[in-house]
N, CA, C and O atoms as a GROMACS GRO file, in nm:
protein
  468
    1MET      N    1   8.213   7.796  13.195
    1MET     CA    2   8.335   7.723  13.221
    1MET      C    3   8.313   7.572  13.218
    1MET      O    4   8.403   7.496  13.184
    2HIS      N    5   8.192   7.529  13.253
    2HIS     CA    6   8.165   7.385  13.259
    2HIS      C    7   8.053   7.349  13.163
    2HIS      O    8   7.966   7.431  13.134
    3ASP      N    9   8.056   7.226  13.114
    3ASP     CA   10   7.951   7.175  13.029
    3ASP      C   11   7.849   7.094  13.108
    3ASP      O   12   7.759   7.034  13.050
    4LEU      N   13   7.864   7.092  13.239
    4LEU     CA   14   7.772   7.017  13.324
    4LEU      C   15   7.640   7.092  13.335
    4LEU      O   16   7.637   7.215  13.325
    5PRO      N   17   7.530   7.020  13.357
    5PRO     CA   18   7.404   7.089  13.378
    5PRO      C   19   7.414   7.175  13.505
    5PRO      O   20   7.486   7.141  13.598
    6HIS      N   21   7.339   7.285  13.507
    6HIS     CA   22   7.344   7.375  13.622
    6HIS      C   23   7.292   7.304  13.747
    6HIS      O   24   7.186   7.244  13.746
    7GLN      N   25   7.370   7.313  13.851
    7GLN     CA   26   7.330   7.260  13.981
    7GLN      C   27   7.346   7.372  14.082
    7GLN      O   28   7.428   7.462  14.064
    8GLU      N   29   7.269   7.365  14.186
    8GLU     CA   30   7.281   7.464  14.292
    8GLU      C   31   7.406   7.436  14.375
    8GLU      O   32   7.442   7.320  14.398
    9ASN      N   33   7.470   7.542  14.420
    9ASN     CA   34   7.591   7.530  14.500
    9ASN      C   35   7.559   7.458  14.631
    9ASN      O   36   7.474   7.505  14.707
   10PRO      N   37   7.625   7.345  14.660
   10PRO     CA   38   7.599   7.272  14.784
   10PRO      C   39   7.668   7.334  14.905
   10PRO      O   40   7.645   7.291  15.018
   11PHE      N   41   7.752   7.435  14.883
   11PHE     CA   42   7.821   7.502  14.993
   11PHE      C   43   7.746   7.627  15.035
   11PHE      O   44   7.695   7.701  14.951
   12GLU      N   45   7.740   7.650  15.164
   12GLU     CA   46   7.692   7.775  15.221
   12GLU      C   47   7.806   7.826  15.309
   12GLU      O   48   7.862   7.750  15.388
   13ALA      N   49   7.839   7.953  15.294
   13ALA     CA   50   7.948   8.008  15.375
   13ALA      C   51   7.908   8.145  15.426
   13ALA      O   52   7.852   8.226  15.353
   14SER      N   53   7.938   8.169  15.552
   14SER     CA   54   7.916   8.302  15.607
   14SER      C   55   8.025   8.329  15.710
   14SER      O   56   8.085   8.237  15.766
   15TRP      N   57   8.047   8.456  15.731
   15TRP     CA   58   8.145   8.500  15.831
   15TRP      C   59   8.063   8.540  15.953
   15TRP      O   60   7.966   8.615  15.941
   16SER      N   61   8.100   8.492  16.070
   16SER     CA   62   8.016   8.509  16.189
   16SER      C   63   8.006   8.653  16.238
   16SER      O   64   7.903   8.691  16.294
   17ALA      N   65   8.108   8.732  16.218
   17ALA     CA   66   8.105   8.871  16.267
   17ALA      C   67   8.044   8.962  16.161
   17ALA      O   68   8.062   8.940  16.041
   18LYS      N   69   7.973   9.061  16.206
   18LYS     CA   70   7.911   9.158  16.116
   18LYS      C   71   7.949   9.298  16.162
   18LYS      O   72   8.006   9.317  16.269
   19GLY      N   73   7.917   9.395  16.079
   19GLY     CA   74   7.941   9.534  16.118
   19GLY      C   75   8.088   9.568  16.122
   19GLY      O   76   8.163   9.532  16.032
   20ASN      N   77   8.128   9.639  16.227
   20ASN     CA   78   8.266   9.687  16.234
   20ASN      C   79   8.356   9.603  16.323
   20ASN      O   80   8.451   9.654  16.383
   21THR      N   81   8.326   9.473  16.334
   21THR     CA   82   8.412   9.382  16.412
   21THR      C   83   8.446   9.256  16.332
   21THR      O   84   8.453   9.147  16.389
   22LEU      N   85   8.466   9.271  16.202
   22LEU     CA   86   8.490   9.154  16.118
   22LEU      C   87   8.607   9.069  16.165
   22LEU      O   88   8.601   8.946  16.156
   23CYS      N   89   8.711   9.131  16.214
   23CYS     CA   90   8.831   9.056  16.253
   23CYS      C   91   8.808   8.964  16.372
   23CYS      O   92   8.894   8.883  16.405
   24LEU      N   93   8.693   8.975  16.437
   24LEU     CA   94   8.664   8.891  16.554
   24LEU      C   95   8.579   8.769  16.520
   24LEU      O   96   8.536   8.696  16.610
   25GLY      N   97   8.556   8.745  16.393
   25GLY     CA   98   8.467   8.636  16.353
   25GLY      C   99   8.538   8.507  16.318
   25GLY      O  100   8.658   8.490  16.339
   26HIS      N  101   8.459   8.416  16.262
   26HIS     CA  102   8.509   8.288  16.213
   26HIS      C  103   8.416   8.240  16.102
   26HIS      O  104   8.303   8.287  16.090
   27TRP      N  105   8.464   8.146  16.023
   27TRP     CA  106   8.385   8.092  15.912
   27TRP      C  107   8.283   7.991  15.961
   27TRP      O  108   8.311   7.908  16.048
   28ILE      N  109   8.166   7.999  15.904
   28ILE     CA  110   8.062   7.898  15.920
   28ILE      C  111   8.036   7.847  15.778
   28ILE      O  112   7.973   7.915  15.697
   29ILE      N  113   8.085   7.728  15.750
   29ILE     CA  114   8.075   7.673  15.615
   29ILE      C  115   8.006   7.538  15.624
   29ILE      O  116   8.041   7.452  15.705
   30LYS      N  117   7.907   7.521  15.538
   30LYS     CA  118   7.833   7.396  15.533
   30LYS      C  119   7.840   7.339  15.393
   30LYS      O  120   7.841   7.412  15.294
   31TYR      N  121   7.845   7.208  15.386
   31TYR     CA  122   7.836   7.136  15.259
   31TYR      C  123   7.714   7.046  15.267
   31TYR      O  124   7.707   6.958  15.353
   32GLU      N  125   7.619   7.068  15.178
   32GLU     CA  126   7.492   6.995  15.178
   32GLU      C  127   7.430   6.997  15.318
   32GLU      O  128   7.376   6.897  15.364
   33GLY      N  129   7.438   7.113  15.384
   33GLY     CA  130   7.378   7.131  15.515
   33GLY      C  131   7.462   7.082  15.632
   33GLY      O  132   7.426   7.105  15.747
   34ARG      N  133   7.573   7.016  15.605
   34ARG     CA  134   7.661   6.961  15.708
   34ARG      C  135   7.772   7.060  15.741
   34ARG      O  136   7.846   7.103  15.651
   35LEU      N  137   7.785   7.096  15.867
   35LEU     CA  138   7.888   7.191  15.910
   35LEU      C  139   8.027   7.134  15.891
   35LEU      O  140   8.056   7.022  15.934
   36LEU      N  141   8.114   7.211  15.825
   36LEU     CA  142   8.253   7.170  15.806
   36LEU      C  143   8.338   7.229  15.917
   36LEU      O  144   8.318   7.342  15.960
   37ILE      N  145   8.431   7.151  15.962
   37ILE     CA  146   8.524   7.198  16.065
   37ILE      C  147   8.654   7.236  15.996
   37ILE      O  148   8.726   7.151  15.945
   38LEU      N  149   8.683   7.366  15.996
   38LEU     CA  150   8.806   7.415  15.937
   38LEU      C  151   8.912   7.427  16.045
   38LEU      O  152   8.883   7.472  16.156
   39PRO      N  153   9.034   7.387  16.014
   39PRO     CA  154   9.141   7.402  16.112
   39PRO      C  155   9.177   7.550  16.129
   39PRO      O  156   9.167   7.629  16.035
   40SER      N  157   9.218   7.584  16.249
   40SER     CA  158   9.270   7.719  16.272
   40SER      C  159   9.409   7.721  16.209
   40SER      O  160   9.478   7.620  16.221
   41PRO      N  161   9.454   7.822  16.147
   41PRO     CA  162   9.398   7.957  16.137
   41PRO      C  163   9.301   7.977  16.021
   41PRO      O  164   9.251   8.088  16.003
   42LEU      N  165   9.272   7.873  15.942
   42LEU     CA  166   9.179   7.890  15.830
   42LEU      C  167   9.041   7.936  15.876
   42LEU      O  168   8.977   8.017  15.809
   43ALA      N  169   8.997   7.884  15.988
   43ALA     CA  170   8.863   7.917  16.038
   43ALA      C  171   8.851   8.061  16.082
   43ALA      O  172   8.740   8.116  16.085
   44ASP      N  173   8.962   8.124  16.116
   44ASP     CA  174   8.960   8.256  16.178
   44ASP      C  175   9.015   8.368  16.090
   44ASP      O  176   9.035   8.479  16.139
   45ASN      N  177   9.038   8.341  15.964
   45ASN     CA  178   9.098   8.441  15.875
   45ASN      C  179   9.024   8.449  15.742
   45ASN      O  180   8.947   8.360  15.707
   46HIS      N  181   9.049   8.556  15.670
   46HIS     CA  182   8.989   8.568  15.538
   46HIS      C  183   9.042   8.457  15.448
   46HIS      O  184   9.144   8.395  15.478
   47MET      N  185   8.972   8.434  15.338
   47MET     CA  186   9.009   8.325  15.247
   47MET      C  187   9.092   8.369  15.127
   47MET      O  188   9.126   8.287  15.043
   48ASP      N  189   9.124   8.496  15.119
   48ASP     CA  190   9.210   8.548  15.012
   48ASP      C  191   9.147   8.537  14.874
   48ASP      O  192   9.219   8.527  14.774
   49THR      N  193   9.013   8.537  14.866
   49THR     CA  194   8.947   8.536  14.736
   49THR      C  195   8.944   8.678  14.681
   49THR      O  196   8.961   8.775  14.755
   50PHE      N  197   8.923   8.689  14.551
   50PHE     CA  198   8.931   8.817  14.482
   50PHE      C  199   8.806   8.902  14.507
   50PHE      O  200   8.694   8.852  14.502
   51GLY      N  201   8.828   9.029  14.534
   51GLY     CA  202   8.717   9.122  14.549
   51GLY      C  203   8.766   9.261  14.584
   51GLY      O  204   8.886   9.284  14.599
   52ILE      N  205   8.673   9.352  14.596
   52ILE     CA  206   8.702   9.488  14.643
   52ILE      C  207   8.656   9.492  14.788
   52ILE      O  208   8.537   9.479  14.817
   53TYR      N  209   8.749   9.511  14.878
   53TYR     CA  210   8.719   9.503  15.020
   53TYR      C  211   8.730   9.637  15.091
   53TYR      O  212   8.736   9.642  15.214
   54SER      N  213   8.732   9.744  15.017
   54SER     CA  214   8.740   9.878  15.076
   54SER      C  215   8.600   9.923  15.118
   54SER      O  216   8.509   9.929  15.036
   55TRP      N  217   8.584   9.956  15.247
   55TRP     CA  218   8.454  10.005  15.292
   55TRP      C  219   8.433  10.149  15.245
   55TRP      O  220   8.319  10.193  15.232
   56LEU      N  221   8.540  10.220  15.220
   56LEU     CA  222   8.532  10.359  15.177
   56LEU      C  223   8.507  10.371  15.026
   56LEU      O  224   8.436  10.461  14.981
   57PHE      N  225   8.567  10.281  14.948
   57PHE     CA  226   8.555  10.284  14.802
   57PHE      C  227   8.514  10.145  14.750
   57PHE      O  228   8.593  10.079  14.684
   58PRO      N  229   8.392  10.101  14.779
   58PRO     CA  230   8.352   9.963  14.747
   58PRO      C  231   8.336   9.933  14.599
   58PRO      O  232   8.324   9.816  14.562
   59ASP      N  233   8.337  10.034  14.514
   59ASP     CA  234   8.322  10.012  14.370
   59ASP      C  235   8.448  10.047  14.291
   59ASP      O  236   8.446  10.044  14.168
   60ASP      N  237   8.555  10.081  14.360
   60ASP     CA  238   8.677  10.124  14.292
   60ASP      C  239   8.769  10.005  14.268
   60ASP      O  240   8.825   9.947  14.362
   61GLU      N  241   8.785   9.968  14.141
   61GLU     CA  242   8.869   9.853  14.103
   61GLU      C  243   9.014   9.866  14.150
   61GLU      O  244   9.084   9.766  14.162
   62ASP      N  245   9.058   9.988  14.178
   62ASP     CA  246   9.195  10.007  14.228
   62ASP      C  247   9.214   9.941  14.364
   62ASP      O  248   9.327   9.916  14.405
   63TYR      N  249   9.105   9.914  14.435
   63TYR     CA  250   9.112   9.853  14.567
   63TYR      C  251   9.085   9.703  14.564
   63TYR      O  252   9.069   9.641  14.669
   64ALA      N  253   9.080   9.644  14.445
   64ALA     CA  254   9.060   9.500  14.433
   64ALA      C  255   9.186   9.428  14.480
   64ALA      O  256   9.298   9.473  14.456
   65GLU      N  257   9.165   9.316  14.546
   65GLU     CA  258   9.277   9.235  14.593
   65GLU      C  259   9.233   9.091  14.607
   65GLU      O  260   9.114   9.060  14.595
   66GLY      N  261   9.327   9.004  14.631
   66GLY     CA  262   9.298   8.863  14.647
   66GLY      C  263   9.326   8.786  14.520
   66GLY      O  264   9.370   8.842  14.419
   67LEU      N  265   9.298   8.658  14.526
   67LEU     CA  266   9.330   8.568  14.417
   67LEU      C  267   9.204   8.528  14.341
   67LEU      O  268   9.101   8.495  14.400
   68GLU      N  269   9.214   8.532  14.209
   68GLU     CA  270   9.103   8.483  14.127
   68GLU      C  271   9.106   8.331  14.131
   68GLU      O  272   9.204   8.270  14.174
   69LEU      N  273   8.997   8.270  14.087
   69LEU     CA  274   8.973   8.127  14.106
   69LEU      C  275   9.092   8.037  14.076
   69LEU      O  276   9.135   7.961  14.163
   70GLU      N  277   9.146   8.043  13.956
   70GLU     CA  278   9.253   7.948  13.920
   70GLU      C  279   9.378   7.964  14.005
   70GLU      O  280   9.436   7.865  14.049
   71GLU      N  281   9.419   8.088  14.028
   71GLU     CA  282   9.537   8.111  14.112
   71GLU      C  283   9.509   8.069  14.256
   71GLU      O  284   9.596   8.014  14.323
   72TRP      N  285   9.387   8.095  14.303
   72TRP     CA  286   9.347   8.058  14.438
   72TRP      C  287   9.356   7.907  14.456
   72TRP      O  288   9.409   7.858  14.555
   73ILE      N  289   9.303   7.833  14.358
   73ILE     CA  290   9.309   7.687  14.365
   73ILE      C  291   9.455   7.640  14.369
   73ILE      O  292   9.489   7.552  14.448
   74ASN      N  293   9.539   7.697  14.284
   74ASN     CA  294   9.680   7.658  14.282
   74ASN      C  295   9.747   7.680  14.417
   74ASN      O  296   9.829   7.598  14.459
   75GLN      N  297   9.715   7.789  14.483
   75GLN     CA  298   9.780   7.820  14.611
   75GLN      C  299   9.716   7.750  14.730
   75GLN      O  300   9.782   7.730  14.833
   76LYS      N  301   9.590   7.712  14.718
   76LYS     CA  302   9.518   7.655  14.833
   76LYS      C  303   9.492   7.505  14.820
   76LYS      O  304   9.433   7.446  14.910
   77ALA      N  305   9.534   7.444  14.711
   77ALA     CA  306   9.499   7.304  14.683
   77ALA      C  307   9.537   7.210  14.797
   77ALA      O  308   9.461   7.119  14.828
   78ASP      N  309   9.653   7.229  14.859
   78ASP     CA  310   9.698   7.135  14.963
   78ASP      C  311   9.597   7.124  15.077
   78ASP      O  312   9.556   7.014  15.112
   79TRP      N  313   9.558   7.237  15.135
   79TRP     CA  314   9.464   7.228  15.247
   79TRP      C  315   9.323   7.197  15.201
   79TRP      O  316   9.246   7.137  15.276
   80LEU      N  317   9.288   7.236  15.077
   80LEU     CA  318   9.155   7.201  15.025
   80LEU      C  319   9.140   7.050  15.006
   80LEU      O  320   9.039   6.992  15.044
   81ILE      N  321   9.242   6.988  14.949
   81ILE     CA  322   9.238   6.842  14.929
   81ILE      C  323   9.220   6.773  15.064
   81ILE      O  324   9.138   6.683  15.078
   82GLU      N  325   9.297   6.816  15.162
   82GLU     CA  326   9.288   6.756  15.296
   82GLU      C  327   9.150   6.779  15.358
   82GLU      O  328   9.090   6.686  15.412
   83LEU      N  329   9.100   6.903  15.350
   83LEU     CA  330   8.969   6.934  15.406
   83LEU      C  331   8.859   6.852  15.339
   83LEU      O  332   8.775   6.793  15.406
   84PHE      N  333   8.860   6.850  15.206
   84PHE     CA  334   8.758   6.776  15.133
   84PHE      C  335   8.765   6.627  15.165
   84PHE      O  336   8.662   6.561  15.182
   85ASP      N  337   8.886   6.573  15.175
   85ASP     CA  338   8.904   6.432  15.208
   85ASP      C  339   8.849   6.401  15.348
   85ASP      O  340   8.778   6.303  15.366
   86GLN      N  341   8.883   6.485  15.444
   86GLN     CA  342   8.836   6.464  15.582
   86GLN      C  343   8.685   6.474  15.593
   86GLN      O  344   8.624   6.406  15.675
   87GLN      N  345   8.623   6.556  15.510
   87GLN     CA  346   8.479   6.580  15.518
   87GLN      C  347   8.401   6.496  15.416
   87GLN      O  348   8.280   6.512  15.402
   88ASP      N  349   8.471   6.407  15.344
   88ASP     CA  350   8.409   6.320  15.244
   88ASP      C  351   8.337   6.398  15.135
   88ASP      O  352   8.224   6.368  15.098
   89ILE      N  353   8.406   6.500  15.083
   89ILE     CA  354   8.356   6.584  14.975
   89ILE      C  355   8.438   6.552  14.851
   89ILE      O  356   8.561   6.549  14.859
   90PRO      N  357   8.374   6.527  14.737
   90PRO     CA  358   8.452   6.499  14.617
   90PRO      C  359   8.540   6.618  14.580
   90PRO      O  360   8.493   6.732  14.576
   91PHE      N  361   8.666   6.592  14.552
   91PHE     CA  362   8.758   6.698  14.512
   91PHE      C  363   8.766   6.698  14.361
   91PHE      O  364   8.835   6.616  14.300
   92ASN      N  365   8.694   6.792  14.301
   92ASN     CA  366   8.700   6.807  14.156
   92ASN      C  367   8.682   6.956  14.125
   92ASN      O  368   8.657   7.036  14.214
   93GLU      N  369   8.696   6.990  13.999
   93GLU     CA  370   8.692   7.130  13.959
   93GLU      C  371   8.562   7.199  14.001
   93GLU      O  372   8.564   7.313  14.048
   94GLN      N  373   8.450   7.130  13.985
   94GLN     CA  374   8.321   7.191  14.018
   94GLN      C  375   8.305   7.217  14.168
   94GLN      O  376   8.262   7.325  14.207
   95THR      N  377   8.340   7.119  14.252
   95THR     CA  378   8.321   7.140  14.396
   95THR      C  379   8.415   7.247  14.449
   95THR      O  380   8.378   7.324  14.537
   96VAL      N  381   8.536   7.254  14.397
   96VAL     CA  382   8.629   7.358  14.440
   96VAL      C  383   8.578   7.495  14.396
   96VAL      O  384   8.586   7.591  14.472
   97GLU      N  385   8.526   7.504  14.275
   97GLU     CA  386   8.469   7.630  14.228
   97GLU      C  387   8.350   7.672  14.315
   97GLU      O  388   8.336   7.790  14.349
   98TRP      N  389   8.265   7.578  14.350
   98TRP     CA  390   8.151   7.608  14.437
   98TRP      C  391   8.199   7.659  14.574
   98TRP      O  392   8.144   7.755  14.628
   99PHE      N  393   8.302   7.594  14.628
   99PHE     CA  394   8.357   7.636  14.757
   99PHE      C  395   8.406   7.781  14.747
   99PHE      O  396   8.373   7.865  14.831
  100TYR      N  397   8.485   7.808  14.645
  100TYR     CA  398   8.538   7.944  14.622
  100TYR      C  399   8.424   8.045  14.613
  100TYR      O  400   8.428   8.149  14.679
  101GLU      N  401   8.324   8.016  14.532
  101GLU     CA  402   8.212   8.109  14.514
  101GLU      C  403   8.140   8.134  14.646
  101GLU      O  404   8.101   8.247  14.676
  102ALA      N  405   8.121   8.030  14.725
  102ALA     CA  406   8.051   8.045  14.853
  102ALA      C  407   8.129   8.134  14.950
  102ALA      O  408   8.072   8.225  15.010
  103VAL      N  409   8.259   8.109  14.965
  103VAL     CA  410   8.336   8.190  15.059
  103VAL      C  411   8.360   8.330  15.004
  103VAL      O  412   8.371   8.426  15.082
  104ASN      N  413   8.369   8.344  14.873
  104ASN     CA  414   8.393   8.475  14.814
  104ASN      C  415   8.281   8.574  14.848
  104ASN      O  416   8.306   8.693  14.866
  105ARG      N  417   8.158   8.526  14.856
  105ARG     CA  418   8.044   8.613  14.889
  105ARG      C  419   8.057   8.677  15.027
  105ARG      O  420   8.006   8.787  15.049
  106SER      N  421   8.124   8.609  15.120
  106SER     CA  422   8.136   8.661  15.256
  106SER      C  423   8.279   8.693  15.295
  106SER      O  424   8.306   8.724  15.411
  107ASP      N  425   8.371   8.684  15.200
  107ASP     CA  426   8.511   8.710  15.233
  107ASP      C  427   8.529   8.855  15.275
  107ASP      O  428   8.445   8.940  15.246
  108TRP      N  429   8.637   8.883  15.342
  108TRP     CA  430   8.663   9.014  15.402
  108TRP      C  431   8.813   9.034  15.410
  108TRP      O  432   8.891   8.943  15.383
  109ARG      N  433   8.852   9.153  15.449
  109ARG     CA  434   8.993   9.182  15.479
  109ARG      C  435   8.997   9.269  15.605
  109ARG      O  436   8.902   9.339  15.638
  110CYS      N  437   9.109   9.262  15.673
  110CYS     CA  438   9.128   9.348  15.789
  110CYS      C  439   9.115   9.492  15.740
  110CYS      O  440   9.184   9.533  15.646
  111GLY      N  441   9.028   9.568  15.802
  111GLY     CA  442   9.005   9.707  15.762
  111GLY      C  443   8.890   9.722  15.663
  111GLY      O  444   8.850   9.835  15.633
  112SER      N  445   8.836   9.611  15.611
  112SER     CA  446   8.729   9.624  15.512
  112SER      C  447   8.596   9.670  15.574
  112SER      O  448   8.503   9.706  15.502
  113CYS      N  449   8.588   9.670  15.705
  113CYS     CA  450   8.465   9.718  15.770
  113CYS      C  451   8.482   9.861  15.824
  113CYS      O  452   8.384   9.927  15.857
  114GLY      N  453   8.606   9.908  15.833
  114GLY     CA  454   8.631  10.042  15.885
  114GLY      C  455   8.632  10.050  16.036
  114GLY      O  456   8.650  10.158  16.091
  115GLY      N  457   8.613   9.938  16.103
  115GLY     CA  458   8.603   9.940  16.249
  115GLY      C  459   8.732   9.973  16.322
  115GLY      O  460   8.728  10.027  16.432
  116CYS      N  461   8.845   9.942  16.263
  116CYS     CA  462   8.971   9.965  16.333
  116CYS      C  463   9.033  10.100  16.298
  116CYS      O  464   9.142  10.132  16.345
  117LEU      N  465   8.964  10.178  16.216
  117LEU     CA  466   9.022  10.306  16.176
  117LEU      C  467   8.994  10.414  16.277
  117LEU      O  468   9.036  10.529  16.257
   0.00000   0.00000   0.00000
């Protein structure tokens, strides 16, 4: 997608809860090692990135949900611009893509752990 030389993603993202209590967690997101402060409810909810979040059928494409990168950026740009500005992060296509990729690895949905069933 980009003609830029490969760089390592400066964002690290993880969801604090593990196992069957995902809904009780919060985001831990760092940019270049610096902890970002996300406003609530962003800090306490899934990021709506695309994936298969079924704990019962983790490989079944029929259970895929969320927004792919371009649509996600279009819907989330307002709060992303504000967050990046507050945290002194350059807002450009590459940094937004890195952010998406980082949170997508740990994104979740209510019921994706099977704990509430």
